[in-house]
N, C-alpha and C positions, 0 to 999 in steps of 0.2 A: 913396183906399185908405190905411189907417193903416200906420205904420211897423212895428208888430208883425205885421200881415198879410203885408207884403212879406218880413219876416224868416222867417215861418213857410213861406212858399212857397219861398223860397231854400233852406231846409233840406230841404223835401220834394223839390225838384229835385236837391239833392246826394245825398239818400238813394236816389232812383230811379237816379241815375248809378252809385252804388256798387253797388247791387243788380245793375245790368246788367253791370258789370265782374265781379262775383262769378259770375254765371251764365256769362259768357263764359269765365272761368277754369275752371269745372267742365267746360264742354263742350270746352275745348282739349285736355284729356287724351285723351279717346277719339278726337278728330280726329287726334292725333299717332299714336296706336296704329293707327288705320285705314290708315296708309300702308303697313303691311306685312301687315295682316289682311285678311279678306274672301276672296271667291272669285277667285283670280288663278291664272294659269298654265295651260298646255295641254301635257300630256305628249306629246313627240314619239313617233311610232310607231317600232317596231323596224325597223332597217335589215338586211334579210336578204341582200342582194346579188343577189336575183332581178331579172330583166328585167321592167320594167313599161311597158306601152303603153297610153296613155289616149286618150280622145277618138275612139273607134271608133263610128261611126253605122251603124245597120242599120235596114232597113225591109222586113220579110218577111211572107209570108202562110202559113197552115197550115189543116189540117182542124179544129183546135181552138186554144184559147188556149195550152194546154201545148205543142202541136206547133209552133205559130208561135214560141213562146219558145225551144224547143230548136233549131229552124232558125236563129233569130237568133243564138244563142250560137255555133253552128257557123260561121256566116258571119263573126262577130266574130273567132273564132280565126284563120280564114284571112286576113282583112284585117290583123289584128294581126301575124301571122307576116310578111307582105309588108312591113309598115311597119317591123318590127324588123330585117329583113334589109337594108332600105334604109339604116337609121341605124347598124347595128352589124356588118353582114356584111362580112367581109374579103375575100370572093371577088369582089365586084362583080356587076354585071348584075342579072338578076331573081332573086327568091327561088325555090329549088328546090321543085317540087310535092311535097307530103307528104300521105299519106292521112289520113283522119279519125282513125284509131286512133293514129297517130303524134302528131298534134297534141294529142289528148286526153292522151296520156302526157306531153307536154312542158308542158302548161298546169297551173300550180299553183292558180290562182284566176281567177274572173271577177268583176269589180267593177261593180256597177250604179251608174252615175252619174246617169242619168235614164231613165225608161221609161214607155211607155204601152201598156197591154195591152187588146186588144179580143177579141171572140169568135173571130175568125179572122186577126187581124193583130197584129204586134208591132213597135213603133217604140221605139227605145232609143239611148242613148249609153252605151257600155260601155268598161270598161278590162279588159285581160287581163294577167295576170302569169305569165311563163314561168319555170320552174325553171332556175336557172343551170347546175346539174350536167348536166341532160339536154339543154339547149339549146345550151350552149357548143360542143360538138363539131360541131353543124350549122352554127354560125356561123364556125367556123374559129378560135375563140379558145382559146389554150393559153398556159400560163405566167401570170406575174404582170403585173398592170396597174399602171403607175406612178400613184401618187396623191399629193396634196399633203400638206403638213404639217397637223397639226390646227389648224383655223381656227375661232375663236369667231365666231358670227353674231349680229349685233345688227340685227334687222329694224325699221326705223323707218317709221311710217305718218303722213303729214300729211293731215289731213282736217278741213275746217271751221275752219281756222286753228289747229289743236291738233296738237301732235307726241306720238305715243304709241309706246312700245316694249312694256313689260310692265306698265304702270300698270293697264291693263284688258285684258280678252280682246278682241283685235281680229281681224278676218277675215284680215289680213295675217300675224299670228302664227300663226293656225290653218292657213293655206296652207303655211307653212314646217314646221309641226309634222306635217302629213300628207304631206309630200314624201318619197318613197322615195329615200334617199340611197345605197342599196347599189350601183346601177349607175353612180353618178357618180364622177368622178375626184377630186372635192373631198372631203376628210375634214372634214365639218361637225361642229362641237361646238354642239349646240342646247340651250341652257337651257330648263327648263320654265316659267320666268317666275314661279314661286311664291316665297314667303318674302321674303328680302331681295334677290332678283334685281331687283324693281321699283325699289329704291333704288340698287343698284349699277350697273345697266345702263339708262341713260337717254339721251335725245337730246342732252343736254349733254355726254355722254362723247365724242361725235364731234369736238368742238372742243377737247378737251384734247390737249396735246402732251407732257405730262410722262411721261417713260419709266418713272420709278419707279412712278407711278400705274398705267400700263398693265401693267407687270410684275406688280403685285399682282393686277390683274383677271384676267390671263391665267393666272397661277399658280392662282388660285382655281378655274378651270374646266379646268385641264390643257390649255391651248391654247398654240400657238407664235406665233400672229398673229391678226388680226381682219379680218373682212369686214363691210361695211354695205350690205345691199340696201335701198334707199329707195323707198317708194311714195307718190306724191302723187295723191290722188283729188279730183276736182272734179265736181260734179253740175249739170247744166243746169237741172233743176227737180226737186222731190220726186217720186220714183218714175220719173223719166226717165232718159235715158242718163248713164252714169258714165265720165268720161275719166280714164285713169290714165297717169301718167308714171313710169317705173320706171328707177332709176339704180343701177348697181353700183359700189361704192367699196371700197377696201382699205387696210389699214394704219393705224397711229396718226396718220399725216399726212393721212388722208382722201383718198387718191389716186383719181382718176376712172378707171374701167375702160370703161364703156359705158353707153348709154342708149337707150330705145325707148318708144313709146306704144301703148296698147291702148284699146279702148272696149267697155263692156258696155251692151247696150240697156236693161237694167233691173236693179233689185236682185236679181232671182232669178238673173240671169246673172253677178252679181259674183264668187261663188266660182269659177266656171269661168274667168273672166278672170284672177283672182289665181293660180290653179293653172297657167294657161298662162304667166303672167309668172314664176313660179318656175322653170319648166323653161327659159325663155329666159335668165333671169339665171344659171342653172346653166351654160348653154351659154357665156355670156360669161366666167364664171369659169374654165370648162374651157379656153377659148381663151386666156385670159390665162395659165393654168398652162403650156400648151404653148409660149407665147412667153417663159417664164421671168419673168413679171411678178408671180407670187404667192410669190416667195422671201421667207421671214421677214425682217423688218427686223433687220439686225445690231445695231442699238442696243438691241434688246430682250433681247440675250444678256447674262446676268448673269456669265458666266465671265470673269475677269480676263485681259487680254492682256499677256503679258510679251515684252519686246524682248531677245532673247538677245545681240545685239551690245552693247546698253547695259550688260547685266549683266557681260559680260566686260571692258568698259572700266572698270567700277567695281572689279572684282577686280584688274585690272592696276595701277590706280592705288594700291591698298593695299600692293602689294609683297608679297614672300614672308612667310609667317608665321614669327615668331620662336619657336623651340622651345628649351627649356632642356635642359641636359645631363642624362643619366640620373641622375647622382649629386648634382645640385644640390639644396641644402636651403634653403628660405626663411629669411632671417634674422629673428630676433624683432623685432617693431616695424616691419618693412618693410611698405609698403602692398601690399595684394593686387591682382593684375591684374584689370582690369575684366572681361576676357573670361573669366576663370576662374569667375565667379559663375554658378551654374546658372540657367537660364531658368525663370521662374515658370510653373507649369502652367495651361493654359487652362481656364477655367470658364464656365458659362452664367450670364449676368446678365439680369434683366428690367429693361427701361427703359420707363417710361410717358411718353408725349409728348402734350402738349395740342395737338390738331390741329383748328384752326378750319376749315382747308380743305386741299386737296391740297398747296399750296405749303408749309404748315407741316409736313406730314408729310415732304416732300422735304427741307426744311431740317433737321429733326430727325435724319433718317437720315444726311444728309451730315455733320452735326456729330459723330455718334457714330462714323462710319466714319473721320473725320479724326483720331481719338485714337490715339496710338501704342499698340500692343498689341492693338488690336481686330482680330480675325481673320475675323469674319463678322457680318452683321446680317440678320436675317430678321423678318418681321412675324408676330405671333401673331394679332392682331386689328386691324381698321381701323374707326374711328368718326369720321366727319366731323362737326365741331361738338362733339366729346367728347374722350375720351382714347384714343389708339391704343397698342397694346402691342408692343414690339420685343423679340426674343429675340437677345441679343448674346453672342458667343463672345469672351471677353477674357482675355488672359494678363497678369495684374497684380492689384493691390490695388483694391478697390472705392472706397476714398477717393481713390486716384490718378485713377480715371475721373471721379469727381465733380469733382475739382479741375480736371481738363482741360476738362470741360464748362463749369464756372464761368468759366474763363479765356476762353471763347468768347462770354461774355455770357449764358449760360443760368442761370435760377434753378433750383437743384437741391435736392431734398429726399431724404435718404437713408433707406433702410429695410433690412429683413432680405433681403440679397442682391438688392436692387432699388433703382432710382433713379426719381424722378419729376422731369421737366424741363419748363420752359415759358419762353417769352420774356416 
């Protein structure tokens, strides 16, 4: 092989590699955009506060298919009333016998979970929803029911070695979206999982301990604390039994609440198993609430705490305030008292921070808060790997704020009522 031939082939290889890099660069842009685009999110159903009883199985016969179905629904209403009394009735004992007309008036809806209809037979698994206003009196429920603080829910699913929250539509997310939270003592805050939710709420969030980061997330969804119901699914073989391990966790420290296991015989029974798991997890969280284990973490409270005794000690150490006589006139050329200067009015300043990660955001907010004259710091937008924007209430000159940040080692760029800082 000649030298010129080797030279030509080397340039061909180089050109092919450059073309491959160019194609990869073109494809990378849509891949990044795809992180927040596409069909994501499941809107949670409205929480009405009605009583829902699910998993009622009936097997009845009738003169026709319609007659068998009507009898099946009436039987489901009776069984659901007995089950509702057992779980929510305050009088104890067995459920009082009610005629069919009274039960029909109390029932708001019948949900068909699974049914088989024959010429003279009806086999089904039904759910019955009772109107709270009409049913509460029979159950002996009067007055207000204590509920928890608003709790953000992050449902994590581990399956096939992959952890998912809102990156894709999962059956675990759907089970929580279809859960009727009205009769629960837990005030669930359920994101729909669309838009930026898939980037903000991930499995990695569970291991974060930064209180500043958690405050940003909770403020975004209007919650006071967070709970993490975790599902781990393993399959014996494709199409075979599915074993699920379900864990209830709570708080930014990922505290353990409880755990249990369930098994679904096949893929068709998986939604029923997950729905049952949601009800059991709700019972675990309700029990934790009754034991005062779901109180919001005090470290998530942004309100500053003042020590009254310390303030009094500082005032006592300063001594009495020196007041001039009413007729005293300041001498020309005499230095003015420092305390006589009026305080600078507070103004809102925009500070942009280069935030490679959550630690960079925490450091930037801490640096701004540490400057004298800063009265408040709030986030306008958060961009991990980009530039986050802070809204700062500052009593002083913008140049003084920039100088104070430079003294802390930050590189500061000044603009029109705005600063840009980075390490």
